[in-house]
C-alpha positions in Angstrom: 15.1 -30.7 -22.5 13.2 -28.1 -20.5 15.1 -26.7 -17.4 13.3 -27.3 -14.1 15.7 -25.4 -11.9 19.0 -23.6 -11.9 21.8 -23.5 -9.3 23.8 -20.3 -8.9 27.1 -20.2 -7.0 28.7 -16.8 -6.5 32.4 -17.6 -7.1 33.8 -14.6 -5.2 31.9 -15.6 -2.0 32.5 -19.3 -2.3 35.5 -20.3 -0.1 36.0 -24.0 0.4 39.0 -23.4 2.8 36.5 -21.9 5.2 33.5 -24.1 4.6 35.4 -27.4 4.0 33.2 -28.3 1.0 30.2 -28.5 3.4 27.8 -28.4 0.4 29.3 -31.5 -1.2 29.3 -33.4 2.1 25.7 -32.6 2.9 24.2 -33.2 -0.6 21.8 -36.2 -0.5 22.4 -37.0 -4.2 26.2 -37.2 -3.5 25.5 -39.6 -0.7 23.9 -42.0 -3.1 27.1 -42.2 -5.0 26.2 -39.8 -7.9 28.2 -36.6 -8.6 25.7 -33.8 -8.2 28.2 -31.4 -6.5 31.8 -31.8 -7.6 35.0 -29.8 -7.5 35.6 -27.6 -10.6 38.9 -26.5 -12.2 39.0 -23.4 -9.9 38.9 -25.9 -6.9 35.4 -24.6 -6.0 32.2 -26.6 -6.1 30.1 -27.0 -9.2 26.5 -28.2 -9.2 25.0 -30.5 -11.9 21.5 -29.0 -12.4 20.1 -32.1 -14.1 20.9 -34.2 -11.0 20.0 -31.5 -8.4 16.7 -32.4 -6.7 16.2 -28.9 -5.3 16.3 -29.9 -1.6 18.2 -26.7 -0.7 20.4 -28.4 1.9 23.6 -27.2 0.2 22.2 -23.6 0.5 21.7 -24.0 4.3 25.1 -25.5 4.8 27.0 -22.7 3.0 27.4 -20.1 5.7 29.0 -17.8 3.1 25.6 -17.6 1.4 27.2 -18.3 -2.0 24.6 -20.9 -3.2 21.1 -20.2 -4.6 18.9 -23.1 -5.9 16.0 -21.7 -7.9 13.0 -23.4 -9.5 12.2 -21.8 -12.8 8.6 -20.9 -13.7 6.8 -23.7 -15.5 5.6 -21.3 -18.2 9.2 -20.5 -19.2 9.6 -22.9 -22.2 12.5 -21.5 -24.1 16.2 -21.6 -23.6 18.1 -18.5 -22.2 19.5 -15.9 -24.5 22.7 -15.8 -22.3 24.4 -17.4 -19.3 27.6 -16.1 -17.8 28.9 -19.6 -17.0 28.2 -22.8 -15.1 26.0 -22.0 -12.0 25.9 -18.4 -13.0 23.2 -15.8 -13.8 20.9 -16.5 -16.7 18.9 -14.1 -18.9 15.8 -15.1 -20.9 14.8 -13.0 -23.9 15.8 -9.5 -24.9 13.8 -6.2 -25.2 12.9 -5.1 -28.7 14.4 -1.8 -29.9 11.9 0.4 -31.7 12.5 3.4 -33.9 11.2 6.8 -32.8 10.4 5.5 -29.4 12.0 5.4 -25.9 12.0 1.9 -24.4 11.8 1.7 -20.6 13.0 -1.3 -18.6 11.2 -1.7 -15.2 11.7 -4.3 -12.6 13.8 -5.1 -9.5 17.5 -4.7 -9.3 19.6 -7.8 -10.2 17.4 -9.4 -12.8 19.4 -8.6 -16.0 19.2 -4.9 -16.9 23.0 -4.7 -16.9 23.2 -7.9 -19.0 20.8 -6.3 -21.5 23.1 -3.3 -21.7 26.2 -5.5 -22.2 24.6 -7.4 -25.0 23.1 -4.4 -26.8 26.5 -2.5 -26.5 28.5 -5.5 -27.9 30.4 -6.1 -24.7 29.2 -9.7 -24.5 28.0 -12.0 -27.3 24.9 -13.9 -26.3 25.6 -17.6 -26.0 22.0 -19.0 -25.8 23.1 -20.8 -22.6 25.6 -23.0 -24.5 28.9 -22.8 -22.6 31.0 -25.4 -24.5 30.9 -23.9 -28.0 30.8 -20.5 -29.8 27.3 -20.0 -31.1 27.3 -18.5 -34.6 25.7 -15.0 -34.9 23.3 -16.4 -37.6 21.7 -18.8 -35.1 21.3 -15.9 -32.5 19.8 -13.6 -35.1 17.4 -16.3 -36.3 15.7 -16.4 -32.9 14.5 -12.8 -33.5 13.3 -13.0 -37.1 10.5 -10.6 -37.9 11.4 -8.1 -35.1 13.4 -4.9 -35.1 15.9 -6.8 -33.0 16.9 -8.9 -36.0 18.4 -5.9 -37.9 20.0 -4.5 -34.7 21.8 -7.8 -34.0 23.0 -8.0 -37.6 24.7 -4.6 -37.2 26.0 -5.6 -33.8 27.5 -8.8 -35.2 29.4 -6.6 -37.7 30.5 -4.2 -34.9 28.7 -1.3 -36.4 27.0 -0.1 -33.2 28.3 2.9 -31.4 27.1 3.3 -27.8 26.4 6.1 -25.3 26.0 4.9 -21.7 25.0 6.8 -18.6 25.9 4.7 -15.6 23.8 4.2 -12.5 26.3 5.1 -9.8 27.3 8.7 -10.8 29.1 9.1 -7.4 31.9 7.1 -8.9 32.5 9.6 -11.7 34.9 11.8 -9.7 37.1 8.8 -9.1 37.4 8.1 -12.8 37.6 11.7 -14.2 39.3 14.8 -13.0 39.3 18.4 -14.2 36.8 21.1 -15.1 33.3 20.0 -16.2 33.5 22.1 -19.3 36.8 20.5 -20.5 35.4 17.0 -20.0 32.1 17.8 -21.8 34.1 19.3 -24.8 35.9 15.9 -25.2 32.5 14.1 -25.5 30.9 16.7 -27.9 30.8 14.8 -31.2 28.1 16.9 -32.9 29.0 20.5 -31.8 26.0 20.6 -29.5 27.7 21.6 -26.3 26.3 25.1 -26.0 22.8 24.1 -26.8 22.8 21.0 -24.5 24.1 23.1 -21.6 21.4 25.6 -22.1 18.6 23.0 -22.4 19.7 21.2 -19.2 20.3 24.5 -17.4 23.9 23.5 -16.3 25.9 26.5 -17.3 26.6 27.0 -13.6 28.7 23.8 -13.3 31.0 24.4 -16.3 33.8 26.1 -14.3 33.6 23.6 -11.4 35.9 20.7 -10.9 34.0 17.4 -11.3 35.1 16.4 -7.8 33.2 19.3 -6.3 29.9 18.7 -8.0 26.8 17.8 -5.9 24.8 14.6 -6.6 22.3 16.4 -8.8 25.1 18.2 -10.7 26.9 15.0 -11.3 23.8 13.4 -12.7 23.1 16.2 -15.1 26.8 16.3 -16.1 26.7 12.5 -16.9 23.4 12.9 -18.9 24.9 15.8 -20.8 28.1 13.8 -21.6 25.9 11.0 -23.2 23.6 13.4 -25.0 26.7 14.9 -26.7 27.8 11.6 -28.1 27.1 10.5 -31.7 25.8 7.0 -31.1 23.4 4.4 -32.5 22.3 3.1 -29.1 21.8 5.2 -25.9 21.3 3.5 -22.5 20.5 5.6 -19.4 20.6 3.7 -16.1 18.5 5.6 -13.6 18.8 9.1 -14.9 16.6 10.7 -12.3 18.6 9.9 -9.1 19.6 13.0 -7.2 17.5 15.2 -9.6 14.6 17.3 -8.4 11.2 16.8 -10.0 11.6 19.7 -12.5 15.1 18.4 -13.5 13.8 14.9 -13.9 11.2 16.0 -16.4 13.7 18.3 -18.1 16.2 15.4 -18.5 13.4 13.1 -19.7 12.5 15.7 -22.5 16.1 15.8 -23.7 16.5 12.0 -23.6 13.3 11.7 -25.7 14.9 13.8 -28.4 17.5 11.1 -29.0 14.8 8.6 -30.1 14.5 10.6 -33.4 17.9 9.3 -34.5 18.8 6.2 -32.4 17.8 3.3 -30.2 17.1 4.6 -26.6 16.6 2.4 -23.6 16.2 3.7 -20.0 16.1 2.0 -16.6 14.0 4.1 -14.3 12.5 3.3 -10.9 10.6 6.6 -10.4 7.4 5.4 -12.1 6.1 8.9 -12.6 9.2 9.7 -14.6 9.2 6.4 -16.5 5.6 7.1 -17.5 6.5 10.5 -18.8 9.7 9.4 -20.5 9.0 6.0 -22.2 6.7 5.1 -25.0 6.9 1.3 -24.4 8.2 -0.7 -21.5 9.5 -4.2 -20.9 9.0 -5.8 -17.5 12.0 -7.7 -16.1 11.3 -10.3 -13.4 12.9 -13.3 -11.9 15.2 -14.0 -8.9 17.8 -11.3 -8.4 21.3 -12.6 -9.0 20.0 -15.9 -10.4 17.9 -15.4 -13.4 15.9 -12.7 -15.2 13.1 -12.8 -17.8 12.2 -9.9 -20.2 8.5 -9.6 -21.0 7.0 -8.6 -24.3 6.7 -4.8 -24.9 3.7 -2.9 -23.5 2.4 0.6 -24.1 3.8 2.5 -21.1 0.6 2.8 -19.0 -0.4 -0.8 -19.5 3.1 -2.0 -18.8 3.6 -0.1 -15.5 0.2 -1.1 -14.3 0.9 -4.8 -15.2 4.2 -4.5 -13.2 2.4 -3.1 -10.2 -0.2 -5.9 -10.4 2.6 -8.5 -10.4 0.8 -10.7 -12.9 1.3 -11.0 -16.7 -1.9 -12.2 -18.1 -0.7 -13.2 -21.5 1.9 -15.5 -20.0 -0.2 -16.5 -17.0 2.8 -15.5 -15.0 2.5 -14.2 -11.4 5.9 -12.8 -10.4 4.9 -11.1 -7.1 2.5 -12.5 -4.5 0.6 -9.2 -4.0 -0.2 -6.3 -6.3 1.0 -2.8 -5.4 -1.8 -0.2 -4.8 -1.7 3.4 -3.8 -4.2 5.5 -1.8 -6.3 7.7 -4.1 -7.4 10.1 -1.3 -4.8 12.2 0.6 -3.9 11.2 4.1 -5.2 13.3 7.0 -2.6 14.4 9.5 -3.5 13.5 13.1 -1.4 15.1 15.8 0.2 12.9 18.3 2.2 13.9 21.4 4.4 16.9 20.8 8.1 15.8 20.5 9.7 19.2 20.2 9.5 22.6 18.6 12.5 23.0 16.2 13.9 26.5 15.6 14.3 28.4 12.4 17.8 28.6 10.9 19.8 31.1 9.0 23.0 30.3 7.1 25.2 32.2 4.7 27.8 30.8 2.3 29.7 32.6 -0.4 27.0 33.2 -3.1 24.2 31.4 -1.2 22.0 32.1 1.8 19.3 30.0 3.5 16.5 30.8 5.9 14.2 28.2 7.3 11.1 28.5 9.5 10.7 26.6 12.7 7.9 24.3 13.5 6.4 21.6 15.6 7.5 18.0 15.4 5.3 15.2 16.8 6.2 11.7 18.1 6.2 9.1 15.3 5.7 11.7 12.6 7.5 11.6 9.2 8.0 15.0 7.6 8.8 14.8 3.8 11.1 17.5 2.6 10.5 18.6 -1.0 11.9 21.4 -3.2 14.3 22.1 -6.1 17.9 21.2 -5.8 20.3 23.9 -4.5 17.7 25.5 -2.3 19.2 24.3 1.0 17.5 21.0 1.9 20.7 19.1 2.6 22.1 22.2 4.4 19.0 22.2 6.6 19.5 18.4 7.4 23.2 19.1 8.2 22.2 21.9 10.6 19.7 19.7 12.3 22.3 17.0 12.7 24.9 19.4 14.1 27.3 18.8 11.1 26.9 22.5 10.2 26.6 25.4 12.7 23.8 27.9 11.8 24.7 31.6 11.7 21.5 32.3 13.6 18.6 30.5 15.1 15.1 31.7 16.0 14.0 30.2 19.3 15.5 27.7 21.7 16.4 24.2 20.6 17.0 20.9 22.4 18.4 19.3 19.2 21.9 19.3 20.5 20.9 17.0 23.4 19.3 14.4 21.1 20.7 11.2 19.7 20.5 11.4 16.0 20.6 8.8 13.2 21.5 10.2 9.8 21.6 8.7 6.3 23.7 11.1 4.0 22.7 12.0 0.5 25.9 10.8 -1.2 26.9 7.2 -1.0 30.6 7.8 -0.4 32.8 5.3 1.3 36.1 6.0 3.1 39.1 4.2 1.7 39.2 1.8 4.7 35.5 1.0 4.3 35.8 -0.2 0.7 37.6 -3.3 1.8 35.3 -4.1 4.7 32.7 -6.8 4.3 29.1 -5.6 4.7 29.0 -7.5 8.0 32.0 -5.5 9.3 30.6 -2.2 8.0 27.2 -2.7 9.7 28.8 -3.7 13.0 31.0 -0.6 12.9 28.1 1.7 12.0 25.5 0.4 14.4 25.7 -1.8 17.5 22.1 -3.0 16.9 22.6 -4.1 13.3 22.5 -7.8 14.2 19.8 -7.5 16.8 16.5 -9.3 16.0 15.1 -6.1 14.6 18.3 -5.5 12.6 18.2 -8.9 11.0 14.6 -8.4 10.1 15.4 -5.1 8.3 18.3 -6.8 6.5 16.0 -9.6 5.3 13.4 -7.1 4.1 16.0 -5.1 2.2 17.7 -8.2 0.7 21.0 -7.8 2.5 21.2 -11.2 4.2 23.0 -12.9 1.3 25.4 -10.0 0.9 27.0 -9.9 4.3 30.4 -11.4 3.1 30.6 -9.1 0.1 33.0 -6.2 0.3 31.5 -2.7 0.5 33.5 -1.7 -2.6 31.8 -4.4 -4.7 28.2 -3.4 -3.9 25.9 -1.9 -6.5 24.3 1.5 -5.9 21.1 -0.1 -4.7 22.9 -2.5 -2.4 25.0 0.3 -0.9 21.9 2.4 -0.4 20.2 -0.5 1.4 23.3 -0.9 3.6 23.3 2.8 4.5 19.5 2.7 5.3 19.9 -0.4 7.5 22.7 1.3 9.5 20.5 4.4 10.0 17.4 2.4 11.0 19.2 0.2 13.5 21.1 3.0 15.3 19.5 3.9 18.7 18.3 7.4 18.3 15.7 10.1 19.3 15.4 11.5 15.8 16.1 10.2 12.2 17.3 12.3 9.3 17.4 10.6 5.9 18.6 12.4 2.8 17.4 10.9 -0.5 17.0 7.3 0.6 15.1 6.2 -2.6 18.1 6.9 -4.9 19.2 3.6 -6.7 16.5 1.5 -5.1 13.9 -0.2 -7.3 10.2 0.4 -6.9 9.6 -2.5 -4.5 12.6 -1.6 -2.4 11.3 2.0 -2.1 7.9 0.8 -0.9 9.6 -1.6 1.6 11.7 1.3 3.0 8.6 3.4 3.3 6.8 0.6 5.2 9.8 0.0 7.4 10.1 3.7 8.3 6.4 3.9 9.1 6.6 0.9 11.3 9.7 2.1 13.2 8.6 5.7 13.6 5.2 4.8 14.9 6.2 1.8 17.2 9.1 3.7 18.8 7.5 7.1 18.5 10.6 8.4 16.8 10.1 11.4 14.4 11.9 11.5 11.1 12.8 14.0 8.4 13.1 12.6 4.9 14.5 14.5 1.9 13.5 12.9 -1.5 12.4 13.8 -5.0 10.3 10.7 -5.8 6.8 12.1 -5.4 5.3 8.6 -5.1 7.7 7.7 -2.3 7.1 11.0 -0.5 3.4 10.7 -0.9 3.3 7.1 0.6 5.7 8.0 3.4 4.9 11.5 4.7 2.5 12.9 7.3 3.4 16.5 6.4 5.5 18.3 3.9 8.3 20.9 4.5 8.6 22.8 1.2 11.8 24.5 0.1 11.6 27.4 -2.4 13.9 30.1 -3.7 16.5 30.7 -6.5 18.7 27.7 -7.1 22.2 28.2 -5.9 21.5 31.8 -4.7 19.0 31.7 -1.9 16.6 29.2 -0.3 13.7 29.4 2.0 12.3 26.5 4.0 8.7 26.8 5.0 7.3 25.3 8.2 5.6 21.8 7.8 2.3 21.9 6.0 -0.4 19.2 5.4 0.5 16.7 2.7 -2.1 17.8 0.1 -1.4 21.5 0.6 2.4 21.0 0.4 2.2 18.9 -2.7 -0.1 21.3 -4.5 2.0 24.3 -3.7 5.2 22.5 -4.8 3.7 21.4 -8.2 2.1 24.8 -8.8 5.5 26.5 -8.5 6.7 24.0 -11.2 3.6 24.6 -13.3 3.1 20.8 -13.4 0.0 18.7 -12.6 -0.2 15.1 -11.6 -3.3 12.9 -11.8 -4.0 9.5 -10.2 -4.2 6.4 -12.3 -7.7 5.0 -11.7 -6.5 1.4 -11.8 -3.6 1.6 -9.3 -3.8 5.0 -7.7 -0.2 5.9 -8.7 0.6 9.5 -9.6 1.0 10.2 -13.3 2.4 13.4 -14.8 0.0 15.2 -17.1 1.3 16.4 -20.5 1.6 20.3 -20.5 -1.5 21.8 -22.1 -3.5 18.6 -22.1 -7.2 18.6 -21.1 -6.4 17.0 -17.7 -3.6 19.6 -17.1 -5.8 22.5 -17.9 -8.7 21.1 -15.9 -6.6 20.6 -12.8 -4.9 24.0 -13.0 -8.3 25.7 -13.3 -9.4 23.9 -10.1 -6.1 24.6 -8.3 -5.7 20.8 -7.8 -2.1 20.2 -9.0 -1.8 16.8 -7.3 -5.2 15.5 -6.2 -8.4 15.6 -8.2 -11.4 16.7 -6.1 
């Protein structure tokens, strides 16, 4: 029988002692004498999906936001490949591994990428949605006859698959591992490739450091190196570009691509320019986050990304997003508004590193994107603006000290007492305006409404980032400073954040500095660019803000990289070095925009 809808109950949030089984009492089917919502063995409600009429009353009555009733797409004819339990998340289909190719997984957070990993790594055996019996491997494998997945699952059933996994939330690594980076990498080196891998990734400078002292970018490269050094059959990289600068992203992508010569490689990546460069084929994942996910058929990378942006899979007649995502092909023109302030130049010296930044003008409602290689002083500049760090020298007077600032830090680190807080408690503590009308609207847009009773320690990287951004955007301030807000967010979340920032800065005439490495995000968001240059980890120089086109071109020229615009969607795409497009744009001096 074809499923019409599914009911999902988040067991950790469900608390009948607080709600008094309000969902059961309000259910109209229960009131007719039928058992649509009953009490399960754990003394929490369970919903019979065949009897459920999809009225949604139980959802509204549950103030813990533990229930989600979802109508499945009519086009979805098959049974799921896996379900975690009664009224739990359900995954339909699996991506197809291919030899000598990198497979990209693109889509929103919460629609099954972790489930795919758990199945492909052998952590969970797919149950085809049957919860009462153990489904034989032969039946599971039969569903994928004629595909490369058939052979993979055969080996998986015999426990012959070795896995290398790079997690999403690299900030947690120092909590799990202690010691010198070199010592930890030696333990994972199963092929005697440590020296070569360190050289290729350019991470010799981190080897003597303790893992706990590594920056976000250094932690990411450390984690990627640890996986590259493993001798595995299946490699899975979850958001390998977070915290890395553009050059490092492409460098890591090149090393990940090497693995496809010997093993199955799958990558989750939300920076579409990197996904385009890294993957050969992509699967689109869509559905309702936390409720169900569907894996599309494989597409060549350009076609797949454009299909995802369009929000419509023609072969399945499936529209999974109301509107398509388009990008402006022509660069924005910066128009000056009222002058907010002139910020000074800074100088700061540390042991082994020195930074100089130029001053500049900052206009009301303006967003200045900050770009540049890692370890050239961008975060240090933000900390001096915020007053967290005292500059050794300033050029010119400043009124920064008299301003109310709102800051979103680079690293998503929680204090011990914050981990046990609910998201509701955390937001109330961080910003008195979190639950204002505007704050609730921001929470809804960023998908936090249903997470308010969850503990901060249980949030994913994307959820934690959304929480930090919400706190920053709702805090009353004169100036906002956001350090890498796109990290761990999916493509749609990044664009929502960009639109929110644009709306808030313009309507309230609040200027904003944003550090980020996602060129698509910076391009959509910024009025002007502040470019940082220098020798990584030795010296940095921050230029005064420049027009968007000029700043982007200068930045990419320094990296000897060119980006073109996709004619269908307007999104930036990295040109292959030495290609006709690459040579043509370099000859014209147009590293980011054609013409």
